[in-house]
C-alpha positions, 0 to 999 in steps of 0.5 A: 500500500505504501511505497518509500518516498524521497523528500527534501529537508527544508532545513539542510536541503538534503534528500531523505527517505520517508519509508513505507513503514514510517508512512504507515506509522503516520497514518495510524497516528492520524498525522496528515502532513509528511515530515519536512525535516530529515532525521538529523535536522529533527534531532538537532531541532529537538535538542535545541528546545528547552527540556519539558519541565525546565524552569522558564526565564522570568522577568521583573515587572510592576503590576499596572493594577496594584503596583506590586513587583511581580515576575512574568514569563515574557519580556514586558513592553512599555506600551502594554500593561502587566498584571500580577497573578492576582490582578490578572485573575480578577480582570479575567473573572 
């Protein structure tokens, strides 16, 4: 049913084989897109991402609502208000 396909890696430009077995696995998992990276580029990309559960970089900020110092997981910008957890939850509620 499936036949090996030769694809081109979007990162390095090298050709790689998308085997019949891999295609069957993708179909079983419900994946609709073919891989766009070769095995080496996929492994390099995975290795460059932070590990799951690794602590996030936090940035100091002052809450725009209550004025208390807080930490947020993004770089605050001067043109956007930043809220502490409590004030953010109250605004959403």
